[in-house]
N, C-alpha and C positions, 0 to 999 in steps of 0.2 A: 463482566467482560474485562479481559486483560488488555491493557494498552501499553505498547512500547513506544517511546518517543525520545527525541533528543532536544535539548533546549540550547539554542545559540544565544549568547548575550553579547551585545556590542554597544559601544558608546557612539552616539551620533549627535554632534553639536552639543555635547554636554548632557544629553538625555540618555538614560539607560533604555536600550532596545532589547526585547526578547522575542525570539522567533521559535515556535514549536514545529518540529519536523517529525513525522511518523512514517511508518511503512504501511503497505496495503494490507498487511495481516491484521491491522487494527480494525478493519471493516467499517470505517466511517463511510457514510453516504457522501457523494460529492457536494450536496447542498450543506451538509454539516461542516465539511472542511472549509468551504467558502465562508460560511457564517462565523466560524471560529478562527478564521485566518490561519489555518494550519496547512503546511505544505506536506504532501504525501509522495513518497518514493515507491514506485511500483516494484514488487518483487518479481523475479523470474520464476516461472513454473515450467517444468519439463515433463512431458509425457513421452517416454522413450526418447527419440531423436527430435521431437517437435518442441520448440521453446516458445513460450508465450509470456507477455508482460501482463501481470495481474491488473485487471480493470482497464487495460489499454487494448490488448489484442485478444483478450478472452474475458468475458463477463463472469460474474459470480455464478449465475445460472448455468452458463456453458461449462464452467469449471466443474461444478458438482455433477452435471450430466455426464461429462467425460470421465470423471472419477468413478462414478457408479458403473460405467460400461467398459472400462479399460482393463486389459490384462497386462499392460505395460507398467514398468517401474515409474513411479511418480516422484520427482524430486523438486526441491525449491532452493 
């Protein structure tokens, strides 16, 4: 699995703080994100004129069903 992420490093009261941020293409499950304390930014997915937020307004299953059955151009 390929994982894309950004690491933010900050100093807080003299302690080094690191926060990992990824996007929804990484396909982490919500419980994994919570356990690992990773923030996830949802990508936009467009089927023709319809726009969805990955894992917010369209689930993975809905996405793949729509992808199999569409003749529309799909962009992200």
